[in-house]
N, C-alpha and C positions, 0 to 999 in steps of 0.2 A: 470272571470265568473265561470270557473271550480272549483275554490277554495271556492265558496260560499256554504253555507249549502243547501241541497236539500229543495225545497219549495213545491213539489207536488209528494208524494211518493219518488222514487229515483231521480226525475228529478229536475233540476234547470230551472224553466220556466222564460224566460226573454222576456219582452214585449217591442216592439218598436211602440210608438204611435206618433201621430202628425196629422196635417191637411192633407186632400187629396192633393196630389201633392208635399208634402214636402220632398220626397226622402226616405221614409221608406223602400220600397222594395229594392232599391239599397243598402242602408246602411245595411239592414238585410242580404243581400246576401254576402256582404263583411265581415261582422262580422261572419257569418256562416263559411265562408272560413277560416278566421283567427282562428276559433275554431276547425279547422280540419274536417269541413264538418258537422256541427251541423244541424239537421233537422229544417226546417222553415215552419211554417203554415201561409199562407196568409189569412187574414180574408175576402178577396174578394171571397174566396172559400166557406166561411161559410154564408155570407150574400146573399141576393137575391133581386130582384126588389121589391117584396112585403114586404120584411123585411130588409130594409137597416140597421137598428140598433137593431131590435128586434130578435136577433139571440142567445142570451145568453143560452137559453134552449138547442139548437142544439149543441152549443160548449160544454156545460157541459156534455151532454149525450154521444156525439161522441168522445170527446177529453179529457176533464178534468178528468172525472170519471175513464176511463181506465188507464190513466197515473198515477193517484193517487194510483191505485192498482199495479203499476209496469208493466202493460201490454201495448202492442202496441195499439195505438188508430187507428180507421178506420173512416174516415169522407167522406161524399159524396160531392165532389166539384161542385159548381154551374157554369154553362156555361152562361155567360152574353149575348151571342148572340142568343143561342137557347132557353134561359129562362127555362132550365131544369137542374136537378141534375144528375150527372154522376155516374159511378161505384165507389164503395168505394176505397179510397186511404189510404195506411198505413202511420202512423206517429209513429216511434219507441220511446220507453221510454229511450231515450239517456240521458247521463249525463247532457247535456244542450240542451234545445229545445227553439227555438225562435218563437214568435208569433208576427206578424206585421200587422198593419192595423189601421184605424181610430176606436178608441174605445178599443184598446188592453189593455189600462190601466183603463178600467171601474171599477166601484165600486165592481161589483160581482166577478171580476177576481183578484183584488189586493191581497186578502188573499192567493192566490195560486202562487204569483210571487216572484221570488228571486230578481229581479230588474225590475224597470220600467224606460225606456229611452224615452225621448221626443225629437223629431226633432224640433229644435228651428228655425222656419221660420214663419213669420207672415202669418195669414190665407189668406189675399188677395193675397199676393205673391205666396203662395202655390197653391191657386185655379187658378191663372193665368197660372202657370206652368202646372197644370193638364189639363186645357182647351186646351192649346197649344199641349200637348202630345196627347190628345184624338181626337182632330180635330173637324171639323164642324158637323160631323154626330152624335156626342155625346152632342151637345149644349143643347138640350132639357133635356137630363138626368142630365147634370151638373146644370141646373137651379133648378131642384128638389133636387139634392144632396146638394147644398149649404144651402138651407133652412133646410133640415134634419140634416145636420152636426151642424149648428148653434143651433138647438133645442137640439141635443144630448149633446153637450158640455155645454150648459146653465144649463142643469139638472144634468149632470154627468161629470164634468171636470176632465181631467187626469193630465194636466200640474202641478197643485199644489202638486200632489203626486209623481212627477217624482224624482227618485234618481239621474239621470244624464240628462244633456241637451246636445244634439248633434248638433253642428253647422257645416254645410258643407262649406268648403273653396275651393279655387282654387287648392289646392294640398292635399286633404285628408279631415280629420275631426278633429274638436276640441271638446273635451269632458270636460264638466264642471260640478261641483256639482249642483244638482237640488234643487228645493224648499224643497223637503222632507228631505234633508241632510244638515247638517252644515259642512262646510269645516274644516278639522283638521289643526292644526298648521303645516306648512311646507308641506301640501299636494299638490301634483302636478299631476293632471290628464290630463293636456293638453300636450299630446305627439304627435309625428308624424313629420317626416321630409321629406315627399315626397308623391307622389300620391299613392304609394303602402303601406304606413304605416298609421295606424289609431291610434295607442296608443303610 
């Protein structure tokens, strides 16, 4: 990732997309650690109840435009319990910045990405995992979320544009070429030999 050409000012912006509950946050955290502490922007901090997927303008203004100028971004994270935006939080213009969340590979963002990764887990399985994670108190929210996510990906699918597909296994991750890339002869991107290894 660090060897890629910059895609947004001096930044290599790498997106991790997939269905809700597919393991994006966990994978992005492990990838950030493997990259020596790369900053991670969680799209849960950009979205809100009233705008589950209509947050592109906020992201562009608060994050994309400053990073493109080589400046640190400052975004106002949303608190899903109090339903209010908090104090600005910095996001430095690091060599690699990760953005994770449903819709991270949307059409408006793809021109700014160095790579798009897709968590390869079927949506029904992902949603079941997410519902178990969030518990009964979020049942009503999840009913609305599933409909909104279906509508989003129907109009703006990310997976067909993914450079890499990420499959979570019992001992780490398997990374395969995505639909947007054709595997080269002899290419081997499926690495990892234990729970602490991803590549």
